[in-house]
C-alpha positions in Angstrom: -37.3 10.2 -120.8 -34.3 11.6 -118.5 -32.6 9.1 -116.3 -33.8 10.9 -113.1 -37.5 11.1 -114.0 -37.4 7.3 -114.9 -35.7 6.5 -111.6 -38.4 8.5 -109.8 -41.2 7.0 -111.5 -39.8 3.5 -110.8 -39.5 4.4 -107.1 -43.1 5.4 -106.9 -44.5 2.8 -109.4 -42.5 -0.2 -108.1 -44.2 -1.0 -104.9 -47.6 -0.9 -106.6 -46.3 -3.2 -109.4 -44.9 -5.5 -106.8 -48.2 -5.7 -105.1 -49.8 -6.5 -108.5 -47.7 -9.2 -109.0 -48.0 -10.6 -105.5 -51.8 -10.4 -105.9 -51.8 -11.9 -109.2 -49.5 -14.7 -108.5 -50.9 -15.6 -105.1 -54.4 -14.2 -104.7 -55.3 -15.0 -108.4 -53.7 -18.3 -108.3 -55.3 -19.1 -105.3 -58.8 -18.0 -106.4 -58.5 -20.0 -109.5 -57.7 -23.2 -107.6 -60.9 -22.4 -105.3 -63.1 -21.5 -108.5 -61.8 -24.7 -110.3 -63.3 -26.7 -107.5 -66.5 -24.9 -107.1 -67.1 -25.0 -110.9 -67.9 -28.7 -110.5 -71.0 -28.1 -108.8 -74.0 -27.9 -111.3 -75.6 -24.6 -110.1 -72.0 -22.9 -110.4 -71.7 -24.5 -114.1 -75.2 -23.2 -114.9 -74.5 -19.7 -113.7 -70.9 -19.7 -115.3 -72.8 -20.5 -118.9 -75.4 -17.9 -118.1 -72.6 -15.2 -117.7 -70.8 -16.3 -120.6 -73.7 -15.6 -122.9 -73.9 -11.9 -121.7 -72.6 -9.0 -123.8 -69.9 -6.8 -122.1 -71.8 -3.8 -121.1 -74.3 -6.1 -119.4 -71.6 -7.9 -117.5 -69.9 -4.6 -116.2 -72.7 -4.0 -113.7 -72.2 -7.5 -112.1 -69.1 -6.2 -110.5 -71.1 -4.0 -108.4 -72.4 -7.3 -106.7 -69.2 -8.0 -105.0 -68.3 -4.4 -104.4 -71.8 -4.0 -102.5 -71.4 -7.2 -100.4 -67.7 -5.8 -99.6 -69.4 -2.6 -98.4 -71.9 -4.4 -96.4 -69.0 -6.5 -94.8 -67.3 -3.4 -93.9 -70.1 -2.1 -92.1 -70.6 -5.5 -90.3 -66.8 -5.3 -89.3 -67.2 -1.8 -88.1 -70.2 -2.8 -86.0 -68.3 -5.8 -84.7 -65.4 -3.5 -83.7 -67.5 -0.9 -82.2 -68.9 -3.8 -80.1 -65.4 -4.4 -78.5 -65.0 -7.7 -80.8 -61.7 -6.7 -82.6 -60.7 -10.2 -83.7 -64.2 -11.1 -85.0 -64.2 -7.8 -86.8 -60.8 -8.5 -88.6 -61.8 -12.2 -89.4 -65.3 -11.0 -90.8 -63.4 -8.4 -93.0 -60.7 -10.5 -94.4 -63.4 -13.5 -95.0 -65.9 -11.3 -96.7 -63.0 -9.6 -98.8 -61.9 -13.1 -99.9 -65.5 -14.1 -100.8 -66.0 -10.8 -102.8 -62.7 -11.4 -104.6 -63.6 -14.9 -105.6 -67.0 -13.5 -106.9 -65.4 -10.9 -109.0 -62.7 -13.2 -110.4 -65.5 -15.6 -111.3 -67.5 -12.9 -113.1 -64.2 -11.9 -114.6 -63.4 -15.3 -115.9 -67.1 -16.0 -117.2 -67.3 -12.6 -118.9 -63.7 -12.0 -120.0 -64.2 -12.4 -123.7 -67.2 -10.0 -123.9 -65.5 -7.6 -121.6 -62.3 -7.5 -123.7 -64.6 -6.4 -126.7 -65.0 -3.2 -124.9 -62.0 -0.9 -126.0 -61.3 1.0 -122.7 -61.6 -2.2 -120.7 -59.2 -4.0 -123.0 -56.9 -0.9 -122.7 -57.0 -1.0 -119.0 -56.2 -4.8 -118.9 -53.4 -4.1 -121.3 -51.9 -1.6 -118.9 -52.2 -3.9 -116.1 -50.2 -6.7 -118.2 -47.7 -4.0 -119.1 -47.1 -2.9 -115.4 -46.9 -6.6 -114.6 -44.2 -7.4 -117.1 -42.3 -4.1 -116.2 -42.3 -5.2 -112.5 -41.2 -8.7 -113.4 -38.3 -7.4 -115.5 -37.2 -5.2 -112.6 -37.4 -8.3 -110.1 -35.6 -10.8 -112.5 -32.2 -10.1 -111.2 -33.2 -10.3 -107.5 -35.2 -13.5 -108.3 -32.2 -15.0 -109.9 -30.0 -14.1 -107.0 -32.5 -15.7 -104.6 -32.9 -18.9 -106.6 -29.4 -19.3 -106.9 -29.0 -18.8 -103.1 -31.7 -21.3 -102.5 -30.1 -23.8 -104.9 -26.8 -23.7 -102.9 -28.4 -23.9 -99.5 -30.3 -27.2 -98.8 -31.5 -26.7 -95.3 -34.7 -27.8 -94.1 -36.4 -24.7 -94.7 -35.1 -24.4 -98.2 -36.1 -27.9 -99.2 -39.6 -27.1 -97.8 -39.8 -23.9 -99.7 -39.0 -25.5 -103.0 -41.4 -28.4 -102.6 -44.2 -25.8 -101.9 -43.1 -24.0 -105.0 -43.3 -27.2 -107.0 -46.7 -28.0 -105.7 -47.9 -24.4 -106.4 -46.6 -24.6 -109.9 -48.2 -27.8 -110.5 -51.6 -26.6 -109.2 -51.5 -23.6 -111.3 -50.8 -25.6 -114.3 -54.0 -27.7 -113.4 -51.9 -30.8 -112.3 -51.9 -31.2 -108.7 -54.6 -30.2 -106.3 
C-alpha cells in the first residue's frame, strides 16, 4: 500500500480505533466487574446457564433486547427533554445506555462460544481484535513516553494516578474488588 494512502487510512481510522480501545479497556472492564458481582445472585446464575445452552443463531436475536430497551430509553429521554427536564433527560439516557451495555455484555459473555461458531460473527470479532491491536501498536510510543514521564514525576496527582491504575489492573485480573 502506498505510504500516502496508509497515512490517510491511519488518520481516518485512528480515532475510531482509539475509541474502541478506550471502550474496551474502560467500559468493558467496568462492565465485567459489575457483572462479576451480579453473577453471584442465583437468578442471574440460572439465566447465565440457560443462555450458555443456546446455539449461536438462537442467541443472536437476544441482542435485540438491549437495543429495544435503549430505543425506549431514548424516547423517554426525548420526552423529558421536551418537558424541559434537560438534566433528567441526560441522566436517564446515560443510565439506560449503561444498563443496556451491561445486558449486551452479559449476553455476549454467556453466548460467546456459540456465537463464535457462526463464521461471519467470528470474522467480525477477529476484525475488532485486529483493529485494537493496530491501535495499540500505534499508541505504544506515546504510552511509553507518558509512563516514563509519570515515573519521573512523583507529585500527588501522579501518585494517585498510579495507585488507581494498579487497583484497576488488579480488579481486571479478578484480584481486588
